[in-house]
C-alpha positions in Angstrom: 60.5 -13.0 5.1 60.8 -9.7 6.0 62.4 -9.0 9.9 59.3 -7.0 9.8 57.1 -8.8 8.8 57.6 -11.8 11.1 57.8 -9.2 14.0 54.6 -8.4 13.3 53.2 -11.6 12.9 54.9 -13.1 15.9 53.6 -11.0 18.9 50.1 -10.0 16.3 51.0 -6.3 16.3 49.6 -3.9 13.8 51.7 -1.7 11.6 50.7 1.5 13.9 51.2 -0.1 17.0 54.9 -1.1 15.8 54.6 2.5 14.9 54.0 4.1 17.9 56.8 1.1 19.2 59.2 2.9 17.1 58.1 6.5 17.5 57.5 6.9 13.8 54.9 7.7 12.1 52.5 4.5 10.6 53.2 5.9 7.1 56.9 4.9 7.7 56.3 1.3 8.7 54.3 0.8 5.8 56.8 1.9 3.1 58.8 -0.4 4.9 56.5 -3.1 5.0 55.6 -2.1 1.1 59.6 -2.6 0.4 59.6 1.2 -1.2 61.5 2.5 1.9 64.7 0.1 3.1 64.4 -0.6 6.6 67.0 1.2 8.3 69.8 -0.8 10.2 68.5 0.8 13.6 65.5 -0.6 13.2 66.3 -3.8 11.4 68.7 -4.7 14.8 65.6 -3.6 17.1 63.3 -6.1 15.5 65.7 -8.7 15.5 66.3 -8.2 19.5 62.6 -8.3 20.1 63.0 -11.4 17.4 65.0 -13.1 20.7 64.0 -11.0 23.8 63.3 -12.9 26.9 59.8 -12.5 28.5 61.1 -9.8 30.9 62.2 -7.6 28.0 59.3 -8.2 26.0 57.2 -7.8 28.5 58.2 -4.3 28.9 58.4 -3.5 25.7 54.8 -4.5 25.6 54.1 -2.3 28.2 55.1 0.7 27.0 53.2 0.0 23.9 50.3 0.0 26.2 50.8 2.8 27.5 51.3 4.9 24.2 47.8 3.8 23.5 46.7 5.8 26.4 48.6 8.8 25.3 47.4 11.8 23.3 47.2 11.3 19.2 49.8 13.9 17.2 47.0 16.1 15.3 44.6 19.2 16.0 42.5 19.5 19.1 39.9 22.6 19.7 40.2 23.4 23.2 36.9 24.8 24.6 37.1 26.0 28.1 34.9 28.4 30.7 35.8 29.9 33.6 33.3 28.9 36.7 33.6 33.0 37.8 30.2 35.4 38.7 28.4 36.3 36.3 28.4 33.3 34.5 31.3 34.4 31.7 30.8 32.3 27.9 34.2 30.7 27.7 36.1 30.6 24.4 37.8 28.3 22.3 41.5 27.7 20.5 42.8 25.3 18.0 46.0 23.0 19.3 48.7 21.6 17.4 50.1 18.5 19.5 53.1 16.6 18.0 55.7 14.6 19.7 55.3 15.6 23.5 54.6 19.2 22.4 51.5 21.7 22.5 51.1 25.1 20.1 48.3 27.1 19.7 46.4 30.0 20.0 42.2 31.7 20.2 40.9 34.4 17.9 41.7 37.0 20.5 45.6 36.4 20.2 46.2 34.3 23.1 48.7 32.2 23.2 49.5 29.2 24.6 52.5 26.0 24.5 54.0 23.4 26.9 54.8 20.1 26.5 52.9 16.9 27.2 54.1 13.6 28.4 52.2 10.2 28.8 52.4 9.3 33.3 52.7 5.4 33.6 52.0 5.7 36.9 48.9 8.0 36.7 47.8 6.9 33.1 47.3 10.7 32.4 48.9 12.8 30.2 50.8 15.4 31.7 50.5 18.9 30.3 52.6 21.9 31.3 51.4 24.7 29.9 52.1 28.7 29.9 49.7 31.0 29.0 49.8 34.3 27.3 48.1 36.9 27.3 48.2 39.6 24.7 48.4 42.9 25.9 44.8 44.9 27.7 43.9 41.1 27.1 42.0 39.3 29.4 40.8 35.8 31.0 38.2 34.2 31.5 38.6 34.2 35.3 39.3 37.6 35.6 42.7 38.0 35.4 44.0 40.9 33.1 47.0 41.1 31.2 47.8 45.0 31.5 49.9 47.0 29.3 52.5 44.8 28.2 50.6 41.0 28.7 51.1 38.6 30.7 52.0 34.7 30.9 50.5 32.0 33.4 52.0 28.9 33.9 49.4 25.8 34.5 49.6 21.7 34.3 46.3 19.8 33.5 46.7 15.6 34.2 44.4 14.4 30.9 42.7 11.3 30.1 43.3 10.3 25.9 40.8 12.2 24.2 38.7 9.7 22.5 37.8 11.8 21.0 37.3 14.6 24.2 39.3 15.1 26.7 38.0 17.3 29.9 39.4 18.0 32.5 39.1 21.3 35.6 42.1 23.4 36.3 43.0 26.8 38.5 44.4 29.6 36.8 45.3 32.1 39.5 43.4 30.1 41.8 39.7 30.6 40.3 38.3 27.2 38.2 38.4 26.8 34.5 37.0 24.1 32.8 38.9 22.8 29.9 37.5 20.6 26.7 40.1 18.9 24.4 38.8 17.6 21.2 40.7 15.3 18.7 40.0 17.2 14.7 42.2 15.2 12.9 45.7 13.9 12.0 48.9 15.6 11.1 49.1 16.4 7.4 52.2 14.6 5.9 
């Protein structure tokens, strides 16, 4: 029996779970499982190690998988935001792409953001480190103006996995902004 199928059966894993463990796409694991693509040597070696791993090593790998269930899926996300300043600001919307620990996005007024995210096992949240670039003469929902050259603002936010929605309140320039991140779907292959 193929080492991939033995591993899946022994540990009761689904192909999508193994894909997360190996940090590859579910489609890649599917191609390996059907034999359409040969199982790479390093992956074959990793699966053999799992088969003969000590209980502690195996528990550590499966714990890594458990943490990956709480991480954000790669995909397209709708981002809505609203400042809490007076008078009430109508807020705005943006589109974000999350892929392999990186996030990029833009709103319809030319504001751009980019950054990184990772799952923090201690807090059980996804830590996003972002840089928001305000276009020249642009204005944030907090009232911060970009000026003639524009400006940039860095911030950090902790979010639980979007299933399908994650929300948080962040501080930008000491003013609260409510964020809502909604999963739209996977990225095209």
